[in-house]
C-alpha positions in Angstrom: 88.2 114.4 76.6 91.0 111.8 76.3 92.5 111.1 72.9 95.2 108.8 71.7 95.3 106.7 74.9 95.4 102.9 75.0 91.9 103.1 76.5 90.6 105.2 73.6 92.2 102.9 71.0 90.9 99.6 72.5 87.4 101.1 73.1 87.2 102.3 69.5 88.4 99.0 68.1 85.7 97.1 70.0 82.8 99.5 69.4 79.9 97.7 67.7 77.5 100.7 67.6 76.4 103.8 69.5 73.1 103.1 71.2 70.1 105.6 71.4 71.0 106.1 75.1 74.4 107.4 74.0 76.1 104.3 75.5 78.5 102.2 73.5 77.7 98.7 72.5 81.1 97.1 73.2 82.3 93.8 71.9 83.9 91.7 74.7 86.8 89.6 73.5 87.1 87.4 76.6 84.5 86.5 79.2 85.5 84.9 82.5 83.0 83.2 84.7 83.0 81.5 88.1 80.4 79.8 90.3 79.1 82.8 92.2 77.6 85.2 89.6 77.0 82.8 86.7 74.1 80.5 87.9 71.5 83.3 87.8 72.8 84.5 84.4 72.4 81.1 82.9 68.9 80.8 84.4 68.0 84.1 82.7 69.1 82.7 79.4 67.0 79.6 79.8 64.0 81.7 80.8 64.3 83.6 77.5 65.2 80.5 75.4 68.6 82.0 74.5 71.9 80.2 73.9 75.5 81.2 74.6 76.6 82.9 71.4 80.4 82.5 71.5 81.1 79.7 73.9 84.8 79.7 72.8 85.2 83.2 74.2 84.0 82.2 77.7 86.4 80.5 80.2 85.2 79.1 83.6 86.8 78.1 86.9 85.7 77.7 90.5 87.4 79.8 93.1 85.2 81.7 95.6 83.4 78.8 97.4 86.0 76.0 97.0 87.5 74.8 100.3 91.2 75.1 100.6 91.6 72.1 103.1 89.1 69.3 102.5 88.1 69.4 98.9 86.2 66.1 98.9 82.8 66.1 97.2 80.0 66.8 98.0 81.2 69.9 99.9 80.2 70.2 103.5 78.5 73.5 102.7 75.3 72.5 100.8 75.1 75.9 99.1 78.6 75.7 97.8 78.0 72.2 96.5 74.8 73.5 94.8 76.7 76.3 93.1 79.5 73.9 92.0 77.0 71.6 90.4 75.3 74.5 88.7 78.5 75.6 87.1 79.5 72.1 86.0 76.1 71.6 84.4 76.0 75.0 82.7 79.5 74.6 81.3 78.7 71.2 80.0 75.4 72.2 78.4 76.9 75.2 76.7 80.3 73.7 75.7 82.3 76.1 77.8 85.8 75.3 78.9 85.9 74.7 82.6 89.0 74.4 84.8 87.6 72.4 87.7 89.4 71.4 90.9 92.0 68.7 90.1 92.4 69.7 86.5 95.8 71.2 87.2 94.7 74.6 86.0 92.0 75.5 88.5 92.4 78.6 90.6 91.3 82.2 91.1 89.8 83.5 87.9 92.2 86.5 87.8 95.2 84.2 88.3 94.5 81.4 85.8 93.6 83.6 82.8 96.9 85.5 82.8 99.1 82.5 83.6 97.6 80.5 80.7 97.9 83.4 78.2 94.2 84.0 77.8 94.7 87.6 78.9 96.5 89.7 76.2 97.1 93.3 75.3 94.4 95.2 73.4 91.5 92.9 74.6 88.2 93.8 76.2 87.6 91.5 79.1 84.6 91.1 81.4 83.9 89.0 84.5 81.2 89.0 87.2 83.8 90.0 89.7 84.9 93.4 90.9 88.6 92.7 90.5 88.6 92.0 86.8 90.6 95.2 86.6 93.6 92.9 87.3 93.8 92.1 83.6 94.5 95.7 82.7 98.2 95.0 83.7 98.6 93.6 80.2 97.2 96.6 78.4 93.7 95.2 78.3 90.5 97.1 79.2 88.9 94.8 81.8 85.6 95.4 83.6 83.9 93.8 86.6 80.2 93.4 85.7 76.9 92.4 87.4 74.9 89.3 87.0 72.5 90.8 84.4 75.6 91.9 82.4 77.0 88.4 82.6 73.8 87.3 81.0 74.2 89.9 78.3 77.7 88.8 77.4 76.7 85.2 77.3 73.9 86.0 75.0 75.5 88.6 72.7 79.2 88.9 73.5 78.6 92.6 74.0 78.0 95.1 76.8 76.2 98.5 76.9 78.6 100.9 78.6 79.3 104.6 78.9 82.8 105.6 78.0 85.0 106.5 80.8 87.4 109.5 81.3 91.1 108.6 81.5 93.4 109.7 84.4 97.1 109.1 84.0 98.7 108.2 87.4 102.5 108.5 87.1 104.8 107.1 89.7 108.5 107.6 89.2 111.6 106.3 90.9 112.8 103.0 92.5 110.9 101.6 95.4 112.9 101.3 98.7 113.6 97.8 100.1 110.6 96.5 101.9 108.2 98.5 99.7 106.1 96.6 97.2 103.5 97.0 94.5 100.8 96.5 97.2 102.2 99.5 99.0 102.1 101.6 95.9 98.4 101.0 95.2 97.5 101.4 98.9 99.4 104.7 98.8 97.6 105.9 95.7 94.2 105.0 97.1 95.1 106.7 100.4 95.9 109.9 98.5 93.1 109.9 96.0 90.3 108.3 98.0 88.0 105.3 97.4 85.8 107.5 95.3 88.5 109.4 93.5 88.4 107.3 90.4 84.7 107.2 89.9 84.0 107.7 86.2 87.6 107.1 85.3 89.9 104.5 83.8 93.4 104.7 85.4 96.4 104.5 83.3 99.4 103.6 85.5 102.6 105.0 84.0 106.1 106.2 85.0 109.4 104.5 85.7 108.2 102.7 88.8 105.6 100.7 86.8 108.1 100.2 84.0 110.4 98.5 86.5 107.7 96.2 87.9 107.2 92.6 86.7 103.8 91.5 85.4 102.7 90.1 88.7 103.4 93.4 90.4 101.5 95.3 87.8 98.6 92.9 88.3 98.6 93.7 92.0 98.3 97.4 91.2 95.6 97.1 88.6 93.7 94.6 90.7 93.0 97.3 93.3 92.2 100.1 90.9 88.6 99.3 91.6 89.2 100.0 95.3 90.0 103.6 94.3 86.7 104.0 92.5 88.1 103.5 89.0 86.2 101.1 86.7 89.4 99.8 85.3 93.1 100.3 85.4 95.8 99.4 83.0 99.5 99.6 82.1 100.7 100.0 78.5 102.2 96.8 77.2 106.0 96.6 76.7 108.8 94.1 76.6 108.0 93.0 80.2 104.5 92.1 79.0 105.7 90.2 75.9 108.3 88.2 77.8 105.7 87.1 80.3 103.3 86.0 77.6 105.6 84.3 75.1 105.2 80.6 75.2 102.1 80.5 77.4 99.4 78.0 76.4 97.1 80.4 74.6 99.5 83.1 73.5 100.0 83.6 69.8 102.7 81.4 68.2 105.0 81.7 65.2 104.1 84.4 62.7 101.0 85.2 64.7 103.3 86.2 67.6 105.2 88.8 65.4 101.9 90.2 64.1 100.5 90.4 67.7 103.5 92.3 68.9 103.2 94.8 66.1 99.6 95.4 67.0 100.2 95.5 70.7 102.9 98.2 70.1 100.5 100.2 68.0 97.8 100.3 70.7 100.1 101.9 73.3 99.1 105.4 74.4 100.6 107.9 72.0 103.4 110.2 73.3 101.2 113.2 72.7 98.0 111.4 74.1 95.5 113.7 75.8 94.2 112.8 79.3 91.3 114.1 81.2 93.5 114.3 84.3 97.0 113.5 85.4 98.7 113.0 88.8 102.3 112.3 89.7 103.8 110.5 92.7 107.3 110.0 93.8 108.2 106.4 94.7 110.6 107.7 97.4 107.6 108.9 99.3 106.0 105.4 99.6 106.6 103.3 102.7 105.2 99.9 103.7 101.5 100.8 103.9 98.7 99.3 106.0 95.0 100.0 106.3 93.8 101.0 109.8 90.1 101.3 109.1 87.2 99.8 107.2 87.9 101.0 103.6 91.0 100.5 101.5 91.4 104.3 101.5 92.0 104.4 105.3 95.7 103.6 105.0 98.9 104.9 106.7 102.6 104.0 106.6 103.5 101.4 109.1 105.5 103.9 111.1 102.6 106.4 111.3 99.8 106.8 113.7 96.0 106.3 113.4 94.8 109.8 112.1 93.5 112.3 114.5 89.9 113.6 113.8 91.1 117.1 113.0 93.4 115.8 110.3 90.6 114.1 108.4 88.5 115.8 105.7 85.0 116.8 106.7 83.3 114.4 104.3 85.4 111.5 105.7 85.0 112.1 109.4 81.8 110.1 109.8 83.3 106.9 108.4 86.5 107.6 110.4 84.5 107.7 113.6 82.8 104.4 112.5 86.3 102.9 111.8 87.7 103.9 115.2 84.9 102.2 117.0 84.8 99.1 114.8 88.6 98.5 114.7 89.1 99.3 118.4 91.8 101.8 117.4 92.1 105.3 119.0 93.1 108.4 117.1 96.9 109.0 117.5 97.6 105.3 118.3 100.6 103.7 116.5 99.5 101.0 114.1 102.8 99.2 114.7 102.5 96.8 117.6 98.8 96.1 117.1 98.3 92.4 118.0 97.1 90.1 115.3 95.2 86.8 115.4 95.2 85.5 111.9 97.6 86.1 109.0 96.6 85.3 105.4 98.7 85.3 102.3 96.8 84.8 99.1 93.9 86.2 96.9 93.7 87.5 93.4 95.8 90.5 94.6 98.8 88.6 96.1 98.5 84.9 95.6 100.9 84.5 92.7 104.3 82.8 92.6 106.3 86.0 93.1 104.2 86.8 96.1 104.9 83.4 97.7 108.6 83.7 96.9 108.8 87.0 98.7 106.8 85.8 101.6 109.0 82.8 101.9 112.1 85.0 102.2 110.8 86.4 105.5 109.4 83.1 106.8 112.7 81.2 106.3 114.5 80.7 109.6 111.6 82.2 111.6 108.4 80.8 113.2 104.8 81.9 113.5 104.2 83.5 116.9 102.3 81.6 119.6 98.5 82.1 119.4 98.6 83.2 115.7 96.9 81.2 112.9 98.8 81.8 109.7 98.2 80.2 106.3 99.3 80.4 102.7 96.8 79.9 99.8 98.2 79.7 96.3 96.2 81.5 93.7 96.0 78.5 91.4 96.9 74.9 91.1 99.8 75.9 88.8 101.1 78.3 91.3 100.9 75.6 94.0 102.8 73.1 91.8 105.5 75.7 91.0 105.8 76.7 94.7 106.2 73.1 95.7 108.8 72.5 93.0 110.8 75.3 94.5 110.4 74.0 98.0 108.5 77.1 99.2 105.8 75.0 100.9 108.5 73.4 103.1 109.7 76.8 104.1 106.2 77.8 105.2 105.4 74.5 106.9 108.7 74.6 108.8 107.9 78.1 109.9 104.5 77.1 111.3 102.3 78.3 108.4 99.5 76.1 107.0 99.9 75.3 103.3 96.5 75.1 101.5 94.9 74.3 98.1 94.1 77.0 95.6 91.2 79.3 96.0 89.9 82.7 97.1 90.0 81.6 100.7 89.7 84.3 103.4 89.6 87.2 100.9 85.9 87.1 101.2 85.3 83.9 103.1 82.6 82.3 101.0 84.2 79.1 102.1 85.3 77.5 105.4 88.2 80.0 105.8 86.6 82.6 108.1 87.5 84.9 111.0 85.9 84.1 114.3 84.3 86.8 116.4 86.5 89.9 116.9 89.7 88.3 115.5 92.0 90.7 113.7 93.5 89.6 110.4 96.7 90.7 108.7 95.7 90.1 105.1 97.3 90.4 101.7 93.8 90.6 100.1 92.1 93.7 98.7 89.1 94.7 101.0 88.8 95.5 104.6 85.1 96.1 104.8 83.1 95.2 107.9 82.5 91.4 107.9 84.5 90.9 104.7 86.5 88.0 106.0 83.6 85.9 107.4 82.8 87.3 110.8 80.3 90.2 111.2 82.7 91.7 113.8 86.0 90.5 112.4 88.7 93.1 111.6 91.1 93.3 108.7 94.3 95.1 108.1 95.5 95.1 104.4 99.2 94.9 103.7 101.8 93.3 101.4 102.6 89.5 101.7 105.9 90.4 103.3 104.2 92.5 105.9 101.8 89.7 106.6 104.6 87.3 107.3 106.3 89.9 109.5 103.1 90.1 111.5 102.8 86.4 111.7 106.3 85.8 113.1 106.1 88.6 115.6 102.4 88.3 116.6 101.8 92.0 115.9 102.0 94.6 113.1 105.7 95.0 112.3 107.7 97.0 109.8 109.0 94.4 107.5 112.1 96.5 107.0 113.2 95.5 110.4 113.4 91.9 109.2 115.5 92.6 106.1 
């Protein structure tokens, strides 16, 4: 049983009681909501005559259904408009802060909370979205929850949860040029599997993570859930504090000094006990790309689609399914695969540093004929910053579309969808069947730089060739 880890310390600090079931009643410091999973939760409250208990601890935005081209109201999609109106009404009736389109601070929920300083070390954070694990990059314990749990947090500001085991995942060394945080997490999931983290919280440690900036750490923690872990986190350090200082809702003055003292105290102890530990070498990580229909079906860009005899027995059925669905043959090189759509964005890779890196490879090049390529900032603030730096001009000159903030084609609950059997090079987080809007559409996950490399060549390309 783990002891002395950040996870243990934060869990214990937020424990309200131990329930008869053995579960912990855990206080939730910050609750994030959006338009998809909250309407039903608010309806459940009304049915029971309940109110939101701590409205000041809930923050709302719209991201999944918002169009990234024509944002005029009412939305063309009547269901999207209905969901939008429900969120607006629920926030108004319950005095919940809502960052709506045009506010200057709207965007993907996992982008706006960190950039405004809502997300801080030592917090417990919940949201009705799988990728809430993103916030663990700050040394928070962050969970994705279901609609009934959204209801519970609105009503009581607590959740009933079973405590997780803690696995330390250590990566050491400097990443090679052309290798990014996205490659690191795809490599980890490839090695440990999509179910490897079930029952665990992942603590990401080692010199590789220490050298990452906060946005890179967020990319890694964002996809911890894709490896089966309920949450993933990095211990807070000077990188964390430098990112937070001066942000809208970060502590100020004397409170800042007190906060740092506490944040330092919740770091995992030097002699902390873990339930499991795994070590990786950064030198072994190359630009990584998925070839199949789960985030765990990944290979280095210069490798080949795995042969059946090289796949574990319990993975062969889904591998056979992936070969058929993706139109890829065992032993086929992934490099050179033709792409139709190239998408940079999402809560995984839609931040300003992602766009800056993508722009480096777009500058002086042009999107290949027949390829649709577009860039979707993760928030209105990211968009404004990118435009102040002239990044949008780089993308537009290179033939990319420049969009408004939103989730876009990550899950396609908006007009941004694949058509038919189109194949997408995507910087998002899931490559499930039908994930990007077409029941037969195909997705290859990769870093933003790799997406741009695919866009300008028209095929899967090793970004290192463009350096």
